[in-house]
C-alpha positions in Angstrom: -39.3 -0.3 3.0 -37.2 3.3 5.0 -40.6 4.8 5.5 -41.1 5.1 1.7 -44.6 3.0 0.5 -45.9 1.6 -2.5 -48.8 0.3 -3.8 -49.5 -2.9 -6.5 -51.5 -5.5 -7.2 -50.8 -9.5 -5.5 -51.7 -12.9 -6.7 -52.0 -15.8 -3.5 -50.2 -18.0 -5.3 -50.9 -21.5 -4.1 -47.5 -22.6 -6.2 -45.4 -20.6 -4.5 -43.5 -21.9 -1.4 -40.6 -19.8 -0.9 -38.9 -19.4 2.1 -36.4 -17.6 3.4 -33.6 -21.4 3.8 -32.6 -19.4 7.0 -35.1 -17.6 8.9 -37.9 -19.6 7.8 -39.3 -16.0 6.1 -42.6 -16.2 3.6 -41.5 -15.4 0.4 -43.2 -12.5 -1.8 -41.6 -12.2 -5.6 -42.0 -8.9 -7.0 -41.5 -7.0 -10.0 -38.6 -4.8 -9.2 -39.9 -2.0 -11.2 -43.1 -2.5 -9.2 -41.3 -1.2 -5.8 -38.0 0.4 -7.1 -38.9 3.2 -6.2 -39.1 1.9 -2.4 -34.8 1.0 -2.7 -32.0 3.2 -1.8 -30.4 5.1 -5.1 -26.6 2.0 -4.8 -29.2 -0.9 -4.9 -31.0 0.3 -8.0 -27.7 1.1 -9.7 -26.7 -2.5 -8.4 -29.3 -4.1 -9.6 -29.0 -2.7 -12.8 -25.6 -2.7 -13.7 -24.9 -6.9 -11.9 -27.0 -9.9 -14.4 -27.2 -12.0 -11.0 -28.5 -12.1 -7.9 -24.6 -13.2 -5.6 -23.0 -10.4 -8.1 -25.7 -8.0 -6.6 -25.6 -9.1 -3.2 -21.7 -8.7 -2.7 -21.6 -5.9 -4.9 -24.1 -4.1 -1.9 -22.0 -5.7 1.1 -20.1 -1.7 2.0 -23.9 -0.2 2.1 -25.9 -0.3 4.8 -29.1 -2.4 2.7 -26.8 -5.0 2.9 -28.4 -6.3 6.2 -31.4 -6.5 5.2 -30.5 -8.7 1.8 -31.2 -12.2 0.9 -30.6 -14.8 -1.4 -33.8 -16.9 -1.8 -32.3 -20.7 -3.6 -34.8 -21.3 -6.2 -35.8 -24.5 -8.9 -38.5 -24.0 -11.9 -39.4 -25.6 -15.1 -36.0 -24.8 -17.0 -34.2 -23.1 -14.1 -32.6 -25.4 -11.5 -30.2 -24.0 -8.8 -31.7 -20.3 -9.2 -31.2 -17.6 -6.8 -33.9 -14.4 -6.6 -32.6 -11.3 -4.8 -34.6 -10.3 -1.3 -35.0 -7.2 1.1 -36.7 -7.6 3.9 -39.3 -4.6 4.3 -40.1 -3.1 7.3 -43.4 -4.2 7.0 -46.4 -5.4 4.2 -50.0 -3.8 4.3 -53.0 -6.2 3.2 -55.8 -4.0 3.0 -59.2 -5.2 4.4 -57.4 -8.4 6.0 -58.3 -9.1 9.6 -54.9 -8.4 10.4 -53.3 -6.4 7.3 -49.7 -5.8 8.5 -47.3 -8.5 8.4 -43.8 -8.2 8.7 -42.2 -11.2 9.0 -41.5 -11.5 5.2 -39.2 -11.4 2.3 -39.0 -9.6 -0.8 -37.5 -10.9 -3.6 -36.6 -9.1 -7.2 -37.8 -10.0 -11.0 -36.1 -8.6 -13.7 -39.2 -9.0 -15.9 -42.7 -8.3 -15.8 -45.5 -11.3 -14.0 -47.7 -11.2 -17.3 -50.7 -12.6 -15.3 -54.1 -12.4 -16.9 -55.0 -10.5 -13.2 -52.3 -7.4 -14.3 -50.6 -8.9 -10.7 -47.0 -7.7 -9.7 -46.1 -9.6 -7.6 -47.0 -13.1 -6.3 -47.3 -14.1 -3.1 -47.2 -17.1 -1.2 -50.0 -18.6 1.3 -48.8 -19.0 4.4 -48.6 -15.3 5.3 -52.3 -16.2 4.6 -52.1 -17.7 7.8 -50.7 -14.0 9.3 -52.8 -11.7 8.3 
């Protein structure tokens, strides 16, 4: 994002079918702490101040980063009509894959820890496998 890079462990999850409802781009859900270093200060301040995705989205409208923001609806067990805040990165790389760079994705931020046995910090929509 804007020339910044980080490396995190990912899990391709067949249960992650999240897409941006407008652009239909596949979604990667990442722990906020794992990607925080990539985000502008105004973004981090808003994300850490406001508890809901729509409040963060609104607070960031005056900033340049707002053009990269998306609100992604989701539902899960115990959570209906939820919203995740997403950001469109410059790209995502998957080393070792045939075409390792992907530009057309949204990274949604999760405030907690994934708690997977693989110690993954993000969950990738398997539709991205078709892109790489």
